[in-house]
C-alpha positions in Angstrom: 130.9 39.0 128.3 127.2 38.6 127.5 125.1 37.4 130.5 122.0 35.4 129.9 119.5 34.6 132.6 117.8 31.2 132.3 114.5 30.0 133.6 115.7 26.4 134.1 112.2 25.1 135.1 110.4 26.1 132.0 109.2 23.8 129.2 108.0 20.3 129.0 111.2 18.8 130.3 112.8 21.5 132.4 116.5 21.3 133.3 117.0 17.9 131.7 116.6 19.6 128.3 117.7 23.2 129.1 121.1 22.5 130.7 122.3 20.2 127.8 121.2 23.1 125.5 123.4 25.5 127.4 126.3 23.1 127.1 126.0 23.3 123.3 126.0 27.1 123.5 128.9 27.2 125.9 131.1 25.2 123.5 130.2 27.5 120.6 130.2 30.9 122.4 133.1 31.4 124.8 132.0 35.0 125.7 128.7 33.9 127.3 127.9 33.5 131.0 124.7 32.1 132.4 122.6 33.1 135.5 120.4 30.1 136.1 117.3 30.1 138.3 115.5 26.9 139.4 114.8 24.3 142.0 118.2 23.1 143.3 117.1 19.4 143.7 116.4 19.2 140.0 118.9 21.5 138.5 122.1 20.8 140.5 122.5 17.1 139.4 122.1 18.0 135.7 124.4 21.0 136.1 127.1 18.9 137.7 126.9 16.6 134.7 127.9 19.5 132.4 131.0 21.0 134.0 131.6 23.7 131.3 128.1 25.1 132.0 128.7 24.9 135.7 132.0 26.7 135.3 130.4 29.6 133.4 127.2 29.9 135.6 125.9 31.2 138.8 123.0 29.3 140.2 120.1 30.7 142.3 117.6 28.4 144.0 113.9 29.2 143.6 111.1 27.5 145.5 108.4 28.1 142.9 108.1 27.2 139.2 105.4 28.3 136.8 103.4 25.4 135.3 102.8 25.1 131.6 99.0 25.2 132.2 99.0 28.0 134.8 96.9 31.0 133.8 98.9 34.3 133.5 97.0 35.9 136.4 97.6 32.8 138.6 101.3 32.8 137.7 101.6 36.5 138.6 99.9 36.1 141.9 101.8 32.9 142.9 105.1 33.4 141.1 106.0 37.0 141.6 109.2 37.5 143.5 109.7 33.8 144.0 109.5 31.8 140.8 112.4 30.9 138.5 110.6 32.7 135.6 110.1 36.0 137.5 113.6 36.1 138.8 115.1 35.4 135.4 113.2 38.4 134.0 114.1 40.5 137.0 117.8 39.8 136.5 117.5 41.7 133.2 115.7 44.6 134.9 118.3 44.8 137.6 121.2 44.7 135.1 122.4 41.3 136.3 121.8 39.8 132.8 121.5 41.2 129.3 118.7 38.9 128.1 116.3 36.3 129.6 115.5 33.0 127.9 112.6 30.7 129.0 110.8 27.7 127.6 107.9 28.2 130.0 104.3 29.2 129.8 104.0 31.9 127.0 101.1 33.8 128.6 102.7 33.8 132.0 106.1 34.8 130.5 104.5 37.7 128.6 102.5 38.9 131.6 105.5 38.8 133.9 107.7 40.5 131.3 105.3 43.3 130.8 104.8 43.8 134.6 108.5 43.6 135.4 110.1 45.3 132.5 107.3 47.6 131.2 106.8 48.6 127.6 109.2 51.1 126.0 108.1 54.7 125.5 105.5 55.2 122.7 104.7 51.5 122.5 101.3 50.4 123.6 101.7 46.7 123.3 104.6 44.3 122.8 104.9 41.7 120.1 106.5 38.3 119.7 108.8 38.1 116.6 110.0 34.9 115.0 112.7 34.2 112.5 111.1 32.4 109.6 113.1 30.3 107.0 112.2 31.2 103.4 113.2 30.4 99.8 115.4 33.5 99.9 116.9 33.0 103.3 115.2 34.3 106.4 112.5 36.8 107.3 111.1 38.3 110.5 107.4 37.6 111.3 105.5 39.4 114.0 103.3 39.4 116.0 103.0 35.6 116.4 100.9 35.5 119.6 101.4 38.4 122.0 98.5 40.7 120.9 95.2 39.4 119.7 93.8 42.1 117.4 95.7 45.3 116.6 94.8 48.8 115.4 96.6 50.7 112.7 99.0 52.4 115.1 100.0 49.2 116.7 100.7 47.6 113.3 103.0 50.5 112.5 104.8 50.0 115.8 105.2 46.3 114.9 106.6 47.4 111.6 109.3 49.5 113.3 110.1 46.8 115.8 110.4 44.2 113.1 112.6 46.4 111.0 114.9 46.9 113.9 115.1 43.2 114.5 115.8 42.5 110.8 118.7 45.0 110.9 120.0 43.4 114.1 119.7 39.7 113.1 119.7 39.7 109.3 122.1 42.6 108.8 119.7 44.5 106.5 120.2 48.3 106.3 116.7 49.0 105.0 114.4 46.0 105.3 111.3 45.7 103.3 108.0 45.5 105.2 104.7 43.8 104.2 101.4 43.8 106.0 99.8 40.3 106.0 96.4 40.5 104.3 93.8 38.5 102.5 95.0 39.9 99.2 97.5 42.3 97.8 94.9 44.8 96.4 94.6 48.0 98.4 90.8 47.6 98.7 91.0 44.3 100.5 91.2 43.5 104.2 90.2 44.9 107.5 90.0 48.6 107.9 92.9 48.6 110.5 95.2 46.9 108.0 94.2 49.3 105.2 94.7 52.3 107.4 98.1 51.0 108.6 99.2 50.6 104.9 98.2 54.2 104.2 100.1 55.5 107.2 103.2 53.5 106.4 103.2 54.9 102.8 103.0 58.4 104.2 105.3 57.9 107.2 108.5 59.0 105.5 110.5 56.4 107.5 113.9 56.1 105.8 115.1 53.0 107.8 112.5 50.7 106.2 110.9 50.2 102.9 107.1 49.6 102.8 106.3 46.9 100.2 102.5 46.8 100.6 100.2 43.9 101.4 101.4 40.3 101.3 99.5 37.0 101.4 100.2 33.8 103.4 102.2 32.2 100.6 104.5 35.2 100.5 105.9 34.3 103.9 107.6 31.2 102.7 108.6 32.8 99.4 110.5 35.5 101.3 108.7 38.3 99.4 109.6 40.8 102.1 112.1 40.9 104.9 109.5 41.6 107.6 105.9 40.3 107.7 103.6 42.2 110.1 100.2 41.0 111.4 98.3 40.8 114.6 98.9 37.9 117.0 95.9 35.7 116.2 96.7 35.4 112.5 100.5 35.3 113.2 100.2 32.4 115.7 98.1 30.3 113.4 100.5 30.9 110.5 103.5 29.9 112.7 101.8 26.7 114.0 100.6 25.8 110.5 104.1 26.2 109.0 105.7 24.1 111.8 103.1 21.4 111.4 103.5 21.3 107.6 107.3 20.9 108.0 106.8 17.9 110.3 104.1 16.5 107.9 106.4 16.6 104.9 109.2 15.1 106.9 107.0 12.2 107.9 105.9 11.7 104.3 109.5 11.6 103.1 110.6 9.1 105.7 107.6 6.8 104.9 108.2 7.0 101.1 111.9 6.3 101.4 111.4 3.2 103.4 108.5 1.7 101.6 110.3 -0.5 99.1 113.8 -1.9 98.5 114.3 0.3 95.5 113.3 3.4 97.5 115.8 2.5 100.2 118.5 2.1 97.6 117.5 5.4 96.0 117.7 7.1 99.4 121.3 5.9 99.9 122.3 7.6 96.6 120.5 10.8 97.5 121.3 10.8 101.2 123.3 14.1 101.1 120.4 15.9 99.4 117.9 14.6 101.9 120.2 15.6 104.8 120.3 19.1 103.6 116.6 19.2 103.1 116.0 17.8 106.7 118.3 20.5 108.1 116.5 23.3 106.2 113.1 22.1 107.5 114.3 21.5 111.1 112.0 23.7 113.2 114.6 23.7 116.0 116.9 25.9 113.9 114.3 28.7 114.0 113.3 28.2 117.6 112.9 31.3 119.8 110.4 34.2 119.7 111.7 37.6 120.8 109.4 39.8 122.9 109.8 43.2 121.3 108.7 46.5 122.7 109.9 46.0 126.4 112.6 47.7 128.3 114.7 44.5 128.1 115.1 41.5 125.9 113.1 38.3 126.6 113.3 35.2 124.3 110.6 32.5 124.4 111.7 29.0 123.5 109.2 26.3 122.4 108.2 24.3 125.5 108.6 21.0 123.7 111.9 21.5 122.1 115.1 19.6 122.8 118.6 20.8 123.8 119.5 21.8 120.2 116.3 23.9 119.9 116.8 25.6 123.3 120.4 26.4 122.3 119.1 28.1 119.1 116.8 30.3 121.3 119.7 31.2 123.6 121.9 32.1 120.6 119.1 34.3 119.2 119.1 36.3 122.4 122.9 36.5 122.3 122.7 38.0 118.7 120.0 40.5 119.9 122.3 41.8 122.6 125.4 41.9 120.4 123.5 43.9 117.7 122.2 46.5 120.2 118.6 45.8 119.5 117.1 47.9 122.3 119.0 51.0 121.4 118.0 50.6 117.7 114.3 50.3 118.6 114.5 53.3 121.0 116.1 55.5 118.4 113.6 54.6 115.6 110.5 54.9 117.8 111.6 58.3 119.0 112.3 59.4 115.5 108.9 58.2 114.2 106.8 59.5 117.1 108.7 62.8 117.1 107.9 63.3 113.4 104.3 62.4 114.0 104.0 64.9 116.9 105.5 67.6 114.7 103.1 66.7 111.9 100.2 67.0 114.4 101.3 70.4 115.5 101.5 71.6 111.9 98.0 70.3 111.1 96.6 72.0 114.2 98.1 75.4 113.2 96.7 75.0 109.7 93.3 74.2 111.1 93.4 77.2 113.4 94.3 79.6 110.5 91.4 78.2 108.5 
């Protein structure tokens, strides 16, 4: 059984959205069990209305919930040890759950996750990775909001983390990596990005294939399996793509209902439009994975519905089944061990000279 800890108070709608999402997962995944944390007065009535979830869950009352507008520092001071968010993360640390899922405040969730789980060996900063629908299928994009600004070494770490996730989720043995840049030419971009490109070319990593620089339109094309960037640019790209998908959907609905002939045409093409709507449904790609921690935490969009939250829970489920943490640990140890060996060789050469 895969055990998933749930912060039932997170998001814009709390348990009224989260528990119905768990009901969808419970119907599709018989090998899942839930450990739910929240305020009993709000959670229990919704939980009792979904007996399958109640049957597969253990519930823990928490007095405190983290607000969506709480500052991370405030959430840590007020919510440590007591809040539903903290206790859901702590369940992973204590081995009571395999993965934590929350739709709560992103900054607070990241701060608590780092404080409780700590970063893995050789990783300075964690990243948030998202699954991105593309013309070729799906890609992994990171970082989409955890780290604002990143040096060359952090971008390399993100590349290793993203490659591990692509192997786990997309089933790719040797995923291709691209660094998001303002152009594909090697002379363009910030010095940190150019240095990361040089180091990746020289890294000798056999579990990933470095493609080079990619631009913003390459994300949707699916030019590479993993797109790597720092969190400021990644978060803007993510929100822009989500907004564009909703904008196109609004345009289509408006155009299809404008005239009688348009409505008739829609009836004939309804199957095609249904497939397009499903492909553009941002709920299907809901869930950002916090990578680089000693435990798996998945962040769901706060404003999503039950179907979207179910997608985030199932993403966490797939991470556990694929052994994501073990894969990351092995690859990071291999890379940093190689770099340490290279440094020693360079030092000996310099001493001889």
